[in-house]
C-alpha positions as CSV (number, residue, x, y, z in Angstrom):
1,E,99.8,106.9,89.9
2,V,97.7,105.4,92.4
3,N,93.8,107.1,92.4
4,L,90.9,106.3,93.1
5,S,87.3,107.4,92.7
6,S,84.3,107.9,94.0
7,N,81.9,105.3,92.6
8,F,85.1,102.6,93.5
9,L,85.2,103.6,97.0
10,Q,81.2,103.7,97.0
11,K,80.7,100.0,96.2
12,F,83.9,98.5,97.7
13,S,82.7,100.1,101.2
14,G,79.1,98.4,100.5
15,F,81.3,95.4,100.3
16,L,83.6,95.4,103.2
17,F,80.8,96.9,104.8
18,D,78.9,93.4,103.7
19,K,81.5,91.4,105.0
20,L,83.2,93.2,108.7
21,D,79.3,92.9,109.9
22,V,79.5,89.7,111.1
23,D,76.0,89.6,113.1
24,G,73.6,91.2,110.5
25,D,73.2,94.3,112.8
26,A,73.5,96.5,109.7
27,E,76.0,98.3,111.9
28,I,80.4,97.3,112.2
29,S,81.0,97.5,116.1
30,A,83.0,95.9,118.3
31,S,80.8,92.8,119.1
32,D,81.8,91.8,115.0
33,W,85.0,92.6,115.4
34,F,84.7,90.1,118.3
35,E,82.8,87.6,116.3
36,L,85.0,87.9,113.4
37,I,89.0,86.8,115.6
38,G,86.5,84.5,117.7
39,E,87.2,86.3,121.1
40,R,84.6,87.6,123.3
41,R,84.4,90.9,123.9
42,N,86.8,93.0,125.9
43,T,84.0,95.1,127.8
44,N,86.5,98.5,128.1
45,I,86.1,98.6,125.0
46,G,83.8,101.4,124.2
47,R,83.6,102.8,128.1
48,R,86.7,105.1,127.5
49,L,86.5,106.8,123.7
50,V,86.9,110.1,125.2
51,S,90.0,109.3,126.4
52,L,90.8,108.4,122.6
53,P,93.9,111.0,121.6
54,S,91.9,114.2,120.0
55,P,92.1,113.9,116.8
56,I,91.2,110.4,116.6
57,Y,88.4,110.8,119.4
58,K,87.6,113.5,116.7
59,L,88.0,111.3,113.2
60,Y,85.1,108.7,115.1
61,T,82.8,111.2,116.7
62,H,82.6,112.4,112.7
63,L,81.9,108.6,111.6
64,D,79.7,107.4,114.5
65,Q,77.4,110.4,113.9
66,D,74.5,109.6,116.5
67,R,77.0,107.6,118.6
68,N,76.3,104.4,119.5
69,E,79.4,102.7,118.7
70,G,78.5,101.8,116.2
71,L,78.7,102.0,111.7
72,S,75.9,102.1,109.6
73,L,76.5,101.8,105.8
74,E,74.6,105.8,105.6
75,E,77.3,107.1,108.2
76,I,80.4,105.4,106.5
77,H,78.7,106.2,102.9
78,N,78.3,110.1,104.4
79,F,81.8,110.2,105.5
80,R,83.5,109.2,102.8
81,K,81.3,111.7,100.4
82,R,82.3,114.7,102.9
83,T,85.7,113.6,103.1
84,F,85.8,112.7,98.8
85,T,84.4,116.2,98.2
86,L,87.5,117.8,100.5
87,L,89.7,115.9,98.8
88,D,88.4,116.3,95.3
89,K,89.9,119.7,93.9
90,N,89.0,119.4,90.6
91,E,85.6,117.9,90.8
92,D,86.7,114.8,88.5
93,C,85.3,111.7,91.1
94,I,89.1,110.1,91.0
95,V,91.4,112.0,93.9
96,D,95.3,111.4,93.6
97,L,97.9,112.2,95.7
98,T,98.6,115.3,94.2
99,E,95.3,116.9,95.5
100,V,95.6,114.9,98.9
101,I,99.3,117.4,99.0
102,A,97.1,120.1,97.9
103,V,94.4,119.6,100.6
104,L,97.2,119.8,103.1
105,G,99.0,123.1,102.0
106,D,95.6,124.9,101.8
107,S,94.9,123.8,105.1
108,K,98.0,125.4,106.3
109,L,100.3,121.9,107.3
110,P,104.1,123.4,106.6
111,K,106.0,122.7,104.5
112,D,108.3,119.8,105.6
113,F,105.0,118.0,107.4
114,Q,103.7,118.1,102.9
115,L,107.3,116.5,102.0
116,G,107.1,113.9,104.6
117,V,103.4,113.2,104.4
118,K,103.9,112.8,100.9
119,P,106.8,109.6,100.6
120,I,104.4,107.3,103.4
121,A,101.3,108.8,101.8
122,Q,102.8,107.0,98.5
123,H,103.9,104.0,100.3
124,Q,101.2,103.1,101.6
125,L,99.1,103.9,98.3
126,T,101.1,101.9,96.5
127,L,100.7,99.0,99.1
128,G,97.0,99.5,98.4
129,N,96.9,99.6,95.1
130,H,99.3,96.4,95.0
131,A,96.2,94.6,97.5
132,L,93.7,95.5,95.1
133,N,95.0,94.6,91.9
134,R,95.2,91.1,93.9
135,I,91.7,91.2,94.6
136,F,91.1,92.0,91.2
137,V,93.0,89.2,89.5
138,A,91.6,86.8,92.1
139,A,88.0,87.8,91.6
140,D,88.6,87.1,87.5
141,S,86.6,84.1,87.4
142,N,85.8,83.8,83.9
143,K,90.2,85.2,83.5
144,D,89.5,87.8,80.7
145,N,91.2,90.6,82.7
146,N,88.4,92.5,83.3
147,T,87.2,91.8,87.4
148,V,83.4,93.4,86.9
149,L,81.5,94.0,90.3
150,E,79.2,90.9,90.1
151,E,82.9,89.6,90.7
152,I,84.4,91.4,93.3
153,L,81.1,90.6,95.1
154,K,80.7,86.6,94.8
155,L,84.2,86.4,95.9
156,S,84.8,83.8,98.7
157,D,88.7,82.4,98.4
158,F,90.5,84.9,100.1
159,N,93.8,82.4,100.2
160,F,95.7,84.3,98.3
161,I,96.0,86.7,101.5
162,E,97.2,84.4,103.7
163,S,100.2,84.2,101.9
164,E,100.8,87.8,100.8
165,A,99.9,89.2,104.4
166,G,103.6,88.7,106.2
167,M,104.8,90.6,102.9
168,L,102.3,93.7,102.7
169,L,102.6,93.9,107.0
170,T,106.1,94.0,106.7
171,L,106.2,96.3,103.8
172,G,103.5,98.5,104.8
173,Q,106.1,99.8,107.9
174,P,106.8,103.0,107.2
175,N,109.8,105.2,107.7
176,K,110.5,105.4,111.4
177,Q,112.5,108.7,111.9
178,L,109.5,110.7,109.2
179,I,107.3,108.8,111.8
180,K,109.0,110.4,114.9
181,Y,109.8,113.6,112.4
182,L,106.1,114.6,111.8
183,T,105.2,113.0,115.3
184,G,107.5,115.9,117.2
185,H,110.4,113.0,118.4
186,S,112.8,114.1,116.7
187,G,114.0,116.9,115.3
188,T,117.5,115.8,113.7
189,Y,118.1,113.0,111.4
190,Q,119.8,110.0,113.7
191,E,120.7,106.6,112.0
192,D,118.0,103.4,113.4
193,E,119.4,101.9,115.6
């Protein structure tokens, strides 16, 4: 069973933050993204955030509390803490899929949607677990099968990601019929074309 601990998420989000804050300004923003991919900044990004679909805009406003179009590590940690507290039903500092589905039930999400979300979440969590395990194996510099945080933070060779990225992206595609059902685009089963 795949589960995530609060402590791991805190350390991992800090690690990712350090890697993604390319310009070193203590915020992750569109500028970091464009610098990371080597393209010029698109002047349309950030102008029409209010025109995003409502759930995405709402998520954005919960993340970027000061609305400056950049995410500080504090904003990320605050969002992570609030979300984790909401999901950690048994307060053991570990969240698993059972707890996520329980929260969906508590929020009165219809049973058919809960049933639909469960395989999608399990699928994505399984792939995420595989990716994290690959990172742990690659970071285990002394090959003792015990990867510590310091080894992960010192990991600099990410070549293994290139060899597996295509496979993970292909396998990461969710069931199209299930997505159509959950988004209200299909009320009945249809064969893929």
